[in-house]
C-alpha positions in Angstrom: 11.4 -10.7 16.2 10.6 -10.9 12.6 11.0 -13.5 9.9 14.0 -11.9 8.3 16.0 -15.0 7.3 13.4 -16.7 5.1 12.6 -13.4 3.5 16.3 -12.7 2.7 16.6 -16.2 1.2 13.5 -15.5 -1.0 15.1 -12.2 -2.1 18.3 -14.0 -3.1 16.4 -16.7 -4.9 14.3 -14.3 -7.0 17.3 -12.2 -8.1 16.5 -8.6 -9.0 13.2 -8.1 -7.3 11.4 -4.8 -7.0 10.7 -5.8 -3.3 14.0 -5.3 -1.5 12.8 -6.6 1.9 9.8 -7.2 4.0 9.1 -8.4 7.5 6.0 -9.7 9.4 5.9 -10.0 13.2 6.3 -13.5 14.4 3.0 -13.5 16.3 0.9 -12.2 13.4 -1.1 -15.5 13.1 -1.9 -15.6 16.9 -2.3 -11.9 17.7 -3.0 -9.5 14.9 -4.5 -11.7 12.2 -7.9 -11.7 13.8 -7.7 -8.1 15.2 -6.2 -5.9 12.5 -8.6 -6.1 9.5 -10.1 -2.7 9.0 -7.5 -0.3 7.6 -6.9 3.3 6.6 -4.3 3.9 3.9 -2.1 6.9 4.3 0.4 8.1 1.7 2.9 10.6 3.1 4.8 12.5 1.8 3.1 13.5 -1.5 4.8 11.7 -4.4 6.8 14.2 -6.4 5.3 16.9 -4.2 2.0 16.5 -6.1 -1.3 16.3 -4.3 -3.0 14.5 -7.2 -0.2 11.9 -7.3 -0.7 11.4 -3.5 -4.4 10.8 -4.1 -3.6 8.4 -7.0 -1.1 6.3 -4.8 -3.7 6.1 -2.0 -6.5 5.1 -4.3 -4.4 2.5 -6.1 -3.3 1.0 -2.7 -6.9 1.0 -1.3 -8.3 -0.7 -4.3 -5.5 -3.2 -4.7 -5.5 -4.3 -1.1 -9.3 -4.6 -1.1 -9.1 -6.8 -4.3 -6.0 -8.9 -3.6 -5.7 -9.1 0.2 -8.3 -9.9 2.8 -8.1 -6.5 4.6 -11.1 -4.2 4.6 -9.6 -0.8 3.6 -12.2 1.8 4.6 -10.3 5.1 4.0 -7.6 6.5 1.8 -5.6 9.6 2.9 -2.7 11.5 1.5 -0.7 14.3 3.2 2.4 16.4 2.8 3.2 16.0 6.5 2.6 13.0 8.7 -0.5 13.3 10.8 -0.9 11.6 14.2 -1.6 8.0 13.1 -3.9 7.4 16.0 -6.1 10.2 14.6 -7.0 7.8 11.8 -8.0 5.0 14.2 -11.4 4.0 15.4 -14.3 6.2 14.3 -17.4 5.1 12.4 -15.2 2.9 10.2 -13.8 1.1 13.2 -10.2 1.4 11.8 -7.9 -1.1 13.5 -4.7 -0.4 11.6 -3.0 2.2 9.4 -1.2 1.1 6.2 1.5 3.9 5.8 3.1 4.2 2.4 6.1 6.5 2.1 7.0 7.1 -1.6 10.1 8.9 -2.9 10.0 9.8 -6.6 12.8 11.2 -8.8 12.2 12.0 -12.5 14.4 9.8 -14.7 14.2 10.0 -18.4 10.6 9.2 -19.5 9.7 7.9 -16.1 10.6 7.8 -12.4 13.0 6.3 -10.0 10.7 5.2 -7.1 11.3 4.0 -3.6 8.4 3.0 -1.4 8.5 2.1 2.2 5.4 0.4 3.6 4.4 -0.1 7.2 1.3 -1.6 8.8 0.8 0.0 12.2 -1.7 -1.4 14.7 -4.1 1.0 16.3 -4.0 1.3 20.0 -0.2 0.9 20.6 1.2 1.7 17.1 3.1 -1.5 16.9 4.4 -2.3 13.4 3.0 -5.6 12.2 4.5 -5.6 8.7 7.1 -3.5 6.9 8.4 -3.6 3.4 10.7 -1.6 1.0 10.5 -1.7 -2.8 11.9 0.4 -5.6 13.1 0.6 -9.1 13.0 2.7 -12.3 9.7 2.7 -14.2 8.6 4.4 -17.4 5.5 6.6 -17.3 3.8 4.5 -20.0 3.2 0.8 -19.9 1.4 -1.0 -22.7 -0.2 -3.4 -20.2 -1.7 -0.5 -18.2 -3.2 1.6 -21.0 -6.9 1.0 -19.9 -6.0 1.4 -16.2 -4.2 4.7 -16.9 -7.3 6.0 -18.9 -9.5 5.0 -16.0 -7.5 6.9 -13.4 -7.0 9.9 -15.7 -10.8 10.0 -16.2 -11.3 9.8 -12.4 -8.5 12.1 -11.1 -7.5 14.3 -14.0 -4.8 14.5 -16.7 -2.0 15.4 -14.3 -2.0 11.8 -12.8 -1.2 10.2 -16.2 2.6 10.0 -15.9 2.3 8.5 -12.4 -0.2 5.7 -13.0 2.1 3.0 -14.5 5.0 3.6 -12.2 2.7 3.6 -9.1 1.0 0.4 -10.2 4.3 -1.3 -11.0 5.8 -0.5 -7.6 2.8 -0.8 -5.4 1.5 -4.2 -6.5 4.6 -6.2 -5.6 5.1 -4.5 -2.3 1.4 -4.8 -1.3 1.5 -8.5 -2.2 3.8 -9.1 0.7 1.2 -8.0 3.2 0.1 -10.9 5.5 -3.5 -12.0 5.3 -6.0 -11.3 8.1 -8.7 -13.7 9.1 -12.2 -12.6 8.2 -15.4 -14.0 9.8 -18.7 -14.3 7.9 -19.8 -10.7 8.8 -16.4 -9.4 7.6 -16.7 -11.3 4.3 -20.1 -9.6 3.7 -18.7 -6.2 4.6 -15.8 -6.7 2.2 -18.2 -7.3 -0.8 -19.2 -3.6 -0.6 -15.6 -2.4 -0.6 -14.4 -3.7 -3.9 -14.9 -1.0 -6.6 
């Protein structure tokens, strides 16, 4: 029960898109839109088997979703093995959903071939509200992301440098396909403190 046909038409119209497919449950607007707002991001497995790369992917996803979507991403996690998703739910952050990102990286020339599968799981019953797949080949350096790369290297260390541009270039388009939740006034005030 997803909106596959319109999405497939969009993919054909846009040609060689990084996003290969995405789906949103039909009842998002009437069921999940007002209930699934506070998220935890989980990156699993570790990209390229590297813990720092996992931390980078999770940090980029948390910041991007907080800036460009109306969700309130309260936590970022990364793990080599998949934890029980319900263990991330509730708590003092009142987590209502888990944004699971599953990256696969293969070194290719001066960059990486990357595949990312994304899934938004609702806490409580684990229902998938959104899913997407994206991928492509990306160089490790991007002239448009020099300052962003410097910032993440300063924050997380030199070993993340080759991953910053590829991660940004694959995560932004896939995260842009997330549906928008509906925030009330209190949620809007809460969101102001999350954008860093």
